[in-house]
C-alpha positions in Angstrom: 94.3 136.6 103.6 93.7 132.9 103.8 95.5 130.8 106.3 96.3 127.1 106.2 94.0 126.5 109.2 91.1 127.8 107.2 91.5 124.9 104.8 91.4 122.1 107.3 87.5 121.9 107.4 87.5 121.7 103.6 90.0 118.8 103.6 88.1 117.0 106.4 84.7 117.2 104.7 85.9 116.0 101.3 87.9 113.2 102.9 85.0 112.0 105.1 82.5 112.2 102.2 84.8 110.2 99.9 85.5 107.6 102.6 81.9 107.2 103.7 80.2 107.3 100.3 82.7 105.0 98.5 81.0 101.7 99.4 77.6 102.8 98.0 79.2 104.3 94.9 81.2 101.1 94.4 77.9 99.2 94.3 76.5 101.8 92.0 79.4 101.4 89.6 78.8 97.6 89.5 75.1 98.3 88.8 76.0 100.7 86.0 78.4 98.1 84.6 81.4 100.3 85.2 83.7 97.4 85.8 87.3 96.7 84.7 87.6 93.1 83.6 90.9 91.2 84.1 93.1 90.7 81.1 91.2 93.3 79.1 94.4 95.0 78.1 98.1 93.9 78.3 99.0 96.2 81.2 96.2 94.9 83.5 97.5 93.4 86.8 94.2 92.5 88.6 92.6 89.1 88.6 89.0 90.0 89.7 86.4 92.3 88.1 86.9 95.6 89.8 84.4 98.6 89.8 85.5 101.8 88.2 84.1 104.1 90.9 86.9 106.6 91.5 85.4 109.4 89.4 82.0 109.1 91.1 83.6 109.2 94.6 85.8 112.2 93.8 83.0 114.2 92.2 80.6 113.6 95.1 83.2 114.7 97.6 84.0 117.9 95.7 80.3 118.7 95.2 79.5 118.3 98.9 82.5 120.4 99.9 81.2 123.2 97.6 77.7 122.9 98.9 78.6 122.8 102.6 82.0 124.4 103.3 83.6 126.3 100.4 82.4 129.9 99.5 80.7 130.5 96.2 83.3 130.1 93.4 84.4 133.0 91.2 84.6 132.9 87.4 87.9 131.0 87.1 87.1 128.4 89.7 83.6 128.0 88.3 85.2 127.4 84.9 87.4 124.7 86.4 84.4 123.0 88.0 82.4 123.1 84.7 85.3 121.6 82.8 85.7 119.0 85.5 82.0 118.1 85.3 82.4 117.6 81.5 85.5 115.5 82.0 83.7 113.3 84.6 80.8 112.7 82.3 83.1 112.0 79.3 85.2 109.7 81.5 82.2 107.7 82.7 81.1 107.3 79.1 84.6 106.1 78.3 84.6 103.7 81.2 81.3 102.3 80.0 81.9 102.2 76.2 85.7 102.3 75.9 85.9 105.2 73.5 88.5 105.4 70.7 91.5 107.7 71.1 89.9 110.4 69.0 86.7 110.2 71.1 88.7 110.8 74.3 90.6 113.7 72.7 87.4 115.5 71.7 86.2 115.6 75.3 89.6 116.8 76.5 89.8 119.6 74.0 86.3 120.7 74.9 87.3 120.8 78.6 90.3 122.9 77.7 88.1 125.3 75.7 85.8 125.8 78.7 88.9 126.7 80.8 90.0 129.2 78.1 86.5 130.7 77.9 86.6 131.3 81.7 90.0 132.9 81.7 92.0 129.9 82.8 94.9 129.7 80.4 98.6 130.3 79.9 99.7 134.0 80.0 103.3 133.6 78.8 103.1 135.2 75.4 101.7 138.3 73.8 100.3 136.2 70.9 96.9 134.9 72.0 96.7 131.9 69.7 100.1 130.7 71.0 98.8 130.9 74.6 95.7 129.0 73.6 97.7 126.3 71.8 100.0 125.9 74.8 97.1 125.8 77.2 95.3 123.0 75.2 98.6 121.1 75.0 99.1 121.4 78.8 95.5 120.4 79.7 95.3 117.5 77.2 98.8 116.3 78.1 98.1 116.4 81.9 94.8 114.6 81.5 96.5 111.8 79.6 99.5 111.9 82.0 97.3 111.0 84.9 95.5 108.4 82.8 98.9 106.8 82.1 99.8 106.9 85.8 96.8 104.9 86.7 98.7 101.6 86.2 99.1 100.4 89.8 96.9 100.4 92.9 97.0 103.8 94.8 99.5 105.4 92.5 97.5 108.0 90.6 95.5 109.0 93.7 98.6 109.3 95.7 100.3 111.5 93.1 97.2 113.7 92.9 97.1 114.1 96.6 100.8 115.2 96.7 100.2 117.6 93.8 97.1 119.1 95.4 99.0 119.6 98.7 101.9 121.5 97.1 99.5 123.6 95.0 97.5 124.3 98.1 100.6 125.7 99.8 101.7 127.9 96.8 98.2 129.2 96.3 98.1 130.3 99.9 101.4 132.2 99.3 100.0 133.7 96.1 96.9 135.0 97.8 94.4 132.9 95.7 91.9 131.7 98.4 89.4 130.2 95.9 92.2 128.1 94.3 93.5 127.1 97.7 90.0 125.9 98.7 89.8 123.8 95.5 93.2 122.3 96.2 92.2 121.4 99.7 89.0 119.7 98.4 91.0 117.7 95.9 93.5 116.7 98.6 90.8 115.5 101.0 88.9 113.6 98.3 92.0 111.8 97.1 93.0 110.8 100.6 89.5 109.5 101.4 89.3 107.5 98.2 92.7 106.1 98.6 91.5 103.7 101.3 89.6 101.8 98.7 92.3 102.0 96.0 95.4 100.7 97.8 96.4 97.1 97.1 94.3 95.0 97.0 92.0 97.6 95.5 88.3 97.5 96.1 87.8 100.0 93.2 89.8 101.6 90.5 89.5 105.2 89.6 89.1 104.5 85.9 89.3 107.0 83.1 86.6 109.1 84.8 88.7 109.5 88.0 92.1 109.8 86.3 91.0 112.3 83.7 89.1 114.3 86.3 92.2 114.5 88.5 94.4 115.4 85.5 92.0 118.2 84.4 91.7 119.6 87.9 95.5 119.7 88.5 96.2 121.0 85.0 93.7 123.8 85.5 95.0 124.7 89.0 98.5 124.9 87.5 97.2 127.3 84.8 95.2 129.5 87.3 98.2 129.8 89.8 99.5 133.3 89.6 102.3 134.1 92.1 102.4 137.5 93.6 105.7 139.4 93.9 107.7 136.8 92.0 109.3 137.0 88.6 107.7 134.8 86.0 111.2 133.6 85.2 111.3 131.7 88.6 107.6 130.6 88.7 106.7 129.5 85.2 107.9 125.9 85.7 106.4 125.5 89.2 103.4 123.4 87.9 105.7 121.3 85.8 107.8 120.3 88.8 104.8 119.8 91.1 103.4 117.4 88.5 106.8 116.3 87.4 106.3 112.5 87.8 103.2 112.3 85.5 105.1 114.6 83.0 108.1 112.3 83.2 106.0 109.1 82.8 104.1 110.3 79.7 107.3 111.6 78.1 109.0 108.2 78.7 106.0 106.3 77.3 105.6 108.4 74.2 109.3 108.4 73.4 109.5 104.6 73.9 106.5 103.9 71.7 107.5 106.3 68.9 111.0 104.7 69.0 109.5 101.2 68.7 107.1 102.2 66.0 103.9 101.4 68.0 100.9 103.7 68.5 101.5 105.9 71.6 97.9 105.8 72.7 97.7 102.0 72.9 98.1 100.3 76.2 101.4 98.5 76.9 103.5 97.5 80.0 106.1 100.2 79.4 105.2 102.8 82.1 107.6 103.9 84.8 105.8 101.7 87.4 106.0 98.6 85.2 109.7 99.2 84.5 110.5 99.5 88.3 108.7 96.2 88.9 110.7 94.7 86.1 113.9 96.0 87.9 113.0 93.9 91.0 110.9 96.2 93.2 107.6 94.9 94.5 104.5 96.9 93.7 104.1 98.6 97.1 107.7 99.8 97.1 107.3 100.9 93.5 104.3 103.1 94.4 106.2 104.5 97.4 109.3 105.3 95.4 107.4 107.1 92.7 105.5 109.1 95.3 108.8 110.0 97.1 110.0 111.3 93.7 106.9 113.4 93.4 107.5 114.9 96.9 111.1 115.6 96.1 110.2 117.5 92.9 107.5 119.5 94.8 110.1 120.5 97.4 112.5 121.5 94.6 109.7 123.7 93.1 109.4 125.5 96.4 113.2 125.9 96.7 113.3 127.4 93.1 110.7 130.0 94.0 113.2 131.5 96.5 116.0 131.7 94.0 117.1 134.4 91.5 116.0 133.7 87.9 119.4 132.3 86.7 119.9 129.7 89.5 116.2 128.8 89.5 116.2 128.1 85.8 119.6 126.3 86.1 118.0 124.1 88.7 115.0 123.4 86.4 117.3 122.6 83.5 119.4 120.2 85.7 116.2 118.4 86.6 115.1 118.2 82.9 118.5 116.8 81.9 118.4 114.3 84.7 114.9 113.2 83.6 116.1 112.8 80.0 119.1 110.8 81.2 116.8 108.5 83.3 114.6 107.9 80.1 117.7 107.0 78.2 118.8 104.5 80.9 115.3 103.0 81.2 115.1 102.6 77.4 118.6 101.1 77.2 117.6 98.6 79.9 114.4 97.8 78.1 116.3 97.2 74.9 118.5 94.6 76.7 115.4 92.8 78.2 113.4 92.4 74.9 
């Protein structure tokens, strides 16, 4: 049985690799012309060209962890790593060439197909094609959810670190050591990379970093299988642990559909932008969103200890509260435009 202390070397190695290798990889990103230019899109905040090195930093930290500390991965974990490698390559290509929406989607579906082939998918229904469809929807949705969260310095990395930490704890409880090792590696890598991504950022994580994190956390959520718990109290655990990205992408899609604009085009209508428009500065905006993520993660743990009826009632209350928040934010936006 794996213990929390067994994961500390994994966290330490990936954190140190990410921190130490970042300066060289930032220079490499510049050399490869992986640079985010100011004013390239309406939602851009920065005023100086900034390297898109996050994906390279995270990938190197994870790779070194698996070469040095983590035991050889099994089928499911290997499938997650293969899908992550594809997502990294596709994301770097996107950062370099700015792929169209359909081009991004192809890579995301291919990554979901790799997970399915390796046995990492939803197991809720007896109908296989329905499980496949829901798995693809979850993976593609979460990849884009983290891409959407990458709208402010330190935000996406911080949310990924929080999600990885909560997943690490639940996978220890579920007796899934390989998944816990992966969560620990992601946690360390995101913490180490965050030093260079907090405001003023020396690098951005780019599509390669955001989509890599979204893929990893979506896959961990699919692979998590609690032991001794009714599915009726655990099926929504990944949704709550990743609740802030889920809320943000829901807010953005509803808002854009309502306004008749393409939901995949960049605008300043994300949760972070709206909080700044309400009067918060950027650092407090990031902190408030991350506090919300921690609160949802804690509620996910509380729900695991409840009976099915109160657990699902708690989840339903959170969903209703989230929809109410979307309505309020949309009403406020309607008054401001």
